[in-house]
C-alpha positions in Angstrom: -8.0 23.0 -8.3 -7.9 25.1 -5.2 -10.6 25.4 -2.5 -11.9 28.6 -3.8 -12.4 27.3 -7.5 -13.9 24.1 -6.2 -16.4 26.3 -3.9 -17.5 28.3 -6.9 -18.1 25.1 -9.2 -20.2 23.6 -6.3 -22.2 26.9 -6.0 -22.9 27.1 -9.7 -23.7 23.5 -9.8 -26.0 23.7 -6.8 -27.6 26.8 -8.5 -28.2 24.9 -11.8 -29.6 22.0 -9.8 -31.9 24.0 -7.9 -33.1 25.8 -11.1 -33.7 22.4 -12.7 -35.7 21.1 -9.7 -37.8 24.1 -9.4 -38.5 23.8 -13.2 -39.6 20.3 -12.7 -41.8 21.1 -9.8 -43.6 23.6 -11.6 -44.0 21.4 -14.6 -45.4 18.6 -12.2 -47.7 21.3 -10.7 -49.0 22.2 -14.2 -49.4 18.7 -15.1 -51.3 18.0 -11.9 -53.5 20.9 -12.5 -54.5 19.8 -16.0 -55.1 16.2 -14.7 -57.4 17.6 -12.1 -59.4 19.7 -14.7 -59.7 16.6 -16.9 -60.8 14.5 -14.1 -63.6 17.2 -13.2 -64.7 17.1 -16.8 -64.7 13.1 -16.8 -67.0 13.3 -13.7 -69.3 15.8 -15.4 -69.7 13.5 -18.4 -70.3 10.5 -16.4 -73.0 12.2 -14.5 -74.6 13.6 -17.6 -74.3 9.9 -19.1 -75.9 8.4 -16.0 -78.6 11.1 -16.0 -79.4 10.5 -19.8 -79.6 6.5 -19.0 -82.0 7.2 -16.0 -84.1 9.5 -18.0 -84.3 6.9 -21.0 -85.2 4.0 -18.6 -88.0 6.2 -16.9 -89.4 7.2 -20.2 -89.5 3.6 -21.2 -91.1 2.6 -18.2 -93.7 5.5 -18.4 -94.6 4.5 -22.2 -95.1 0.9 -21.0 -97.7 2.0 -18.5 -99.6 4.3 -20.8 
């Protein structure tokens, strides 16, 4: 294989690897965005659960005083 063919093969391989790397980066970015969204939802649900529990405890305490 002469130097020109080898150069072309290496160029094609590097372009292919660059495309794969870009696709993997985009996939990781998409997954990270989805994970951040799910984490925000979980935090919201945890806050709602905590508020529910506090309200229930306060109602119980209020009913005992009445």
